[in-house]
C-alpha positions in Angstrom: -10.6 -10.8 -15.8 -9.0 -10.2 -13.0 -8.6 -6.7 -11.8 -6.2 -5.8 -8.6 -6.8 -2.3 -6.6 -6.6 -0.8 -3.7 -9.6 -0.6 -1.4 -9.2 2.8 -0.5 -9.8 3.9 -4.5 -13.8 4.7 -5.1 -15.7 1.5 -6.3 -16.2 1.9 -10.4 -18.6 0.2 -12.5 -16.3 -1.8 -14.3 -14.8 -3.7 -10.5 -17.1 -6.8 -11.5 -17.5 -8.8 -8.0 -15.5 -7.1 -5.5 -13.3 -9.5 -3.3 -11.7 -8.4 -0.2 -7.9 -10.6 0.1 -6.4 -8.9 3.1 -6.7 -11.2 6.3 -7.4 -8.0 8.2 -9.8 -5.0 7.7 -8.3 -2.4 6.3 -8.1 1.2 8.2 -10.9 3.7 8.9 -12.7 1.8 5.8 -16.7 1.1 6.3 -18.2 -1.7 5.3 -20.4 0.3 3.1 -17.4 2.4 1.5 -15.7 -0.8 1.2 -18.6 -2.1 -1.1 -17.3 -5.5 -1.0 -18.9 -8.8 -2.0 -17.1 -11.3 -1.1 -13.8 -10.9 1.7 -11.6 -14.0 1.6 -9.6 -13.7 4.9 -8.4 -17.9 4.4 -6.7 -16.6 1.3 -4.8 -14.0 2.2 -0.9 -14.6 3.6 -0.6 -16.0 6.7 -0.1 -13.4 9.8 3.6 -15.0 10.1 4.2 -14.4 5.8 2.9 -10.9 6.2 5.5 -9.9 9.3 8.3 -11.5 7.6 7.9 -9.8 4.1 6.4 -6.8 5.6 6.1 -4.8 1.9 10.5 -5.2 1.4 11.3 -5.7 -2.0 14.5 -7.4 -1.9 12.3 -10.2 -0.5 9.3 -10.2 -2.9 10.3 -12.6 -5.3 10.4 -15.0 -1.9 7.4 -13.9 -0.6 5.9 -14.9 -3.6 7.2 -18.5 -3.7 6.2 -18.9 0.1 2.9 -16.9 -0.8 2.1 -19.9 -3.6 2.9 -23.3 -0.8 0.6 -21.7 1.2 -2.0 -21.3 -1.5 -1.5 -25.0 -2.1 -2.5 -26.2 0.9 -5.8 -27.8 1.2 -7.6 -24.5 3.6 -6.8 -21.8 0.8 -7.6 -24.2 -1.7 -10.9 -24.3 -0.7 -10.7 -20.6 0.5 -10.5 -20.5 -3.2 -13.2 -22.1 -4.9 -15.6 -19.4 -4.3 -13.4 -16.9 -5.8 -13.2 -19.7 -8.8 -17.1 -19.5 -9.1 -17.3 -15.6 -9.2 -14.5 -15.4 -11.6 -16.5 -18.1 -13.7 -19.3 -15.9 -13.7 -17.6 -12.5 -14.9 -14.8 -10.1 -13.9 -13.3 -10.1 -10.4 -11.2 -7.0 -8.9 -8.9 -8.4 -5.7 -8.7 -5.7 -3.1 -6.0 -4.8 -1.2 -5.4 -2.2 1.6 -1.2 -1.5 1.6 0.2 1.6 -0.3 2.0 -0.9 -2.8 0.7 -1.1 -5.4 2.9 -3.8 -7.5 4.3 -6.3 -4.7 1.4 -7.2 -2.5 -0.9 -10.3 -2.0 -3.6 -9.2 -4.6 -1.1 -8.8 -7.5 0.7 -12.3 -6.3 -3.2 -14.1 -5.7 -4.1 -13.2 -9.3 -0.7 -14.7 -10.9 -1.4 -17.4 -8.8 -4.9 -17.7 -9.9 -4.1 -17.2 -13.6 -1.2 -19.5 -13.7 -3.4 -22.3 -12.1 -6.6 -21.5 -14.0 -8.7 -24.5 -14.8 -9.8 -24.1 -18.7 -14.0 -24.8 -19.8 
């Protein structure tokens, strides 16, 4: 099961493997407080895409498509291998820093992973 959560929210017992999916480290967050198991910078949206989107809700559909295109590139596919391995082991929580709860890269990545899941 894939969950999505702000990194600033306290870790919970049902989080499973906690994976930070932002390219930049969250402001004011220590590594101890973040309690992450994995940081997948390479699977985050490119700097150019992140800046283009800028959490503009009208750009959300375009962001999702462009991000999916980035995730289909070889480097991102390779970066997702450890994440897919963690998913095979159990629950994973994708962590993000933005205040935007519904339209963010973690939500887009969750949708991508669910749509490209490899069935056993």
